[in-house]
N, C-alpha and C positions, 0 to 999 in steps of 0.2 A: 456879763453875768459872772459873779464870783463862784468858782468851782472848788475852792479849798474851804473846808469846814472844820472847825474845832468842835467836837462833841463832848460836852462835860457831863459827867454823872458820878455819883458816889461809887457805884459798882457797874461793871459790865458783865456780860454773860460768861466771860472767862473766869470771873471772880465768884459769881453767885447766880444761880438760875431761878430767880424769882420772876413774878409777873412783869415788873417794870423792866428788868433786864432782858427778858424775852421780847417784850414790845420794842425796846430801844434797838435791839439787834435787827428786828424787821425793818425799822426806819433806816438804820445805817446801811443794811444790805441793799435796800431800795435806792438810796442815794448813790451808792457805789455803782450799781447797775445802770444808773443814769449819768455816769461820767464824772461824779464828784469824787474828790479825794477827802476822806474823812479821817481826821486825827482824833483818836479817843484819848481823853484825859480824865483820870479820876480826880474828883473835885478837890481832895486834900493835897493833890500834887500840882494844882494849877499855879503857874507863875506868869503873870502878864508881861514880865520883862523878857521872857523867853518865847512865849507863844504870841505870834503877831498876825495871825490870820484875821481877816476883816469880818467874818461872819461866824457866829457861834450858835449852837443849839445847846440849851442847858436843860437837862432832865432832873433827876434827883440831885439836890444841892445842899443837903443838910451838913455836909462836911466842907462846903465852900466857906472860906474865912470871911469875916465881916470886912476886912480890908479889901479883899478881892471883889466882894459885892459892891463896895463903894467905887472901885475902879470901873466896873461896868456902868454904874449909875452916872459917873462923871465923865466917862469917855464918850467918844462918838462912835464906838464900836456897835455894830448891829448884832443884837442877840435876841433869840427866840427862846421862850420857856415852854417846855412840855410839862404841864402840871400833873404830877403823879399822886401826890397826897396833899394834905392841907398845910403847906409850909407857910401860909400866911397867918397862922396862929402859933403861939409858943409851944403848945403841946403837939402840934401837927395832927390834931384830932379834935373835932367838936362834938363827939358823940355824947358828952355829958351835958350839953346845953339844949334848951328847948328849940325845936326845929333846926337843930345843928348850927345855931348862930351864936358865936362867942361874943362876949362883951368887948367894947372898944379897947380896953386896956390889955387885951390878950393878942391884939393884932400886931404882927411883925412883918418885916420885909416889904412894907407897903411901897416904898419908892422903887425897890428892885423890880416889882411887878409893873409899876406905872411906866418905868423907863424902857421896858422891853418893847421890841418892835411888835411882836404878837405873843399872846399867851394862849397856847392850845390846851384845852381841857378835853379829857377823853369822852365825857358825856355831858348832856345838857344839865343834869342835876349838879355835877361838879362845877360847871361854869356858873350856874346860878348862885351856888353857895359862895364862890369866890367873889362874884360881883356884889353880893349882899354884904360882904365884909370890907371890900375895897371898891371904891367907885372907879371902874375901869371901862374904857371904850375899845380896848385892844384884845378882847377875849373872843376866841373862836372855839366852838364845840366841834370836835371831830366825830362824835356820835358813837365811837367804839374804840376799844384798844386795838392793837395791831396783830394780825395773823399773817403768816407767810403761806405761800402755795403748799409748802411741805406740811405745815400745820393742818391746812384744810384737807389734804390728802390723807393724813393720818386719821383725822376725825371721820372722813368718808369711809375709810377702810374698816372702821369699828362701829358703824351705825347699826348693823344688823346682828351684832353679837347677842346671844341669848342672855336674858337677865335672870338673876337669882331673886330671892325674896327679901333681900337685906338692903338697908340704907348704909351709905358710906359716909365716913367722917375723915377729913384729911387731918393729919397730925399738925399741931400748932394752930395758929389763928383762933385761939380760944376754943379748942376742941372740947374743953371741959363743959362748956355750956351745951354743946351739941350732944355730948354723952349724957348729961343730965336730962335733956329733953327726951332722948330716946328711951331712957330708963323710966321716966315718968309716964311715957305714952306707950310703953310695952312694944317698942319697935326693935326688931332685930337689926344689929349694926356691926360693922367692922371698921377699924381704923387703918388707913393706908398712908404710907409716906410718899411724898413727891419725889420720884426718881427721875430718870431721863424721860423726856416728853413722850416719846413713842410708847414706852412701857406703862407710863402713868395713864395715858388716855385709854390704852387697852384695858388696864385694870378697872378704871372708872366705868367703862362701857358695860360691864357685866352686872352692875348694881341696879336695883329697882329705883333707888332715889338717893338724894344727898341731903344731909342736914348741915347747914353752915350758918354760924352766927359769929360775925367778926367783932373784935374789940374796937375797930376803927370805922369811920365813915369811908367806904371804899369808893375811889374815883370811878371805877367801872366794875371790876371783879371778873376777871378772865375765867376763873373756875366755874362760875355759874353759867357763863355763856357756853363753855365746853359741855357742861352737864345738860343744858337744854338742847344743844345740838344732838347729844347722844340719847335724848328722850328720857332722861331721868326725871322723876318727880322731885321737885325742889321745895325744901322747907327752909325758909330763911326769914329775914326781917326787912326793915326799911332802910338799911344802911348802905345798900349797894347801888351804885350809880346806874348800872345796866338795867336794873329792874324798872327804872322810870322811863326807859326808851320804848316807844311804840312797837318797834320791831321785836323787842324781847317779849312783850305781852302778846303779840299777835302771831308770832312764828315759832316753830321748833323743828327739830329733826332736820331732814334734808332741805326743807324749805328755808329754814334759818341759815343753814350752811350756804346754800346757793345765794341767798340775799347778801350775806356778809362777804362772800367771795366776789360778788359783783361790785359791792360798794368799796372794797378795800383799796383799789387803785385811786378812787376819788379821794378817799381819806388821806392817803399818802401824798397825792399830788397837791393837796391843799397846803401841806407843809412845804413842799418843794417850791410852790409858787411864791412863797414869802421869803425865800433865801436871796 
């Protein structure tokens, strides 16, 4: 079994603390705790003449050059893709199309996905959209994005915080649409920034609900999962992969937290199994 892994992504948690970077960090720490050596490489810095490990995990790759994608396609190197957004279309977003299905002339990176050992999608909705665009047999749905034990403990510690009578909107991610919705429906709201994880979850936990309308088709949407664990009322649309999962519809609060905490090792081990 190969224990040396090259992990490629546009950014890592040291560069930017977005949902993808937080998720990747959980995967990396899990692999390290299982005896793997993980070499993190930002996609724009990747050089196949220098990096010669035999197994690769590729997360966000919008800055991976076409030459280097061709190298993966043509080599016998084993690589796994963790699909974070819709990099199989030119715009990386199919929100403007009926049923989120882009026309054939918009499809890109087809062979890159086809030649991957496995393509892991975070949710069934994300996996189904990918397969409707590219005929693939190597796609696996993980069922959720990645949370660490520390993340679950932070959420658990804020479950019983007393709620105010306001809805929360997170800065960015088309907050203008959420603001407009609140004004049109006479909802009291506040806008908060995503600061460090612990403080952000604590802030989020005090609100009655959340209004979230993304400009993209979200592979999963970590924010909505956190809000549901914290028992917030959720106002959103049909663009979020997590909302299609049965566990999201059926569970919330401590029941959802306990379910995901139990499922997370299975999720991570599915990736490890394919290395």
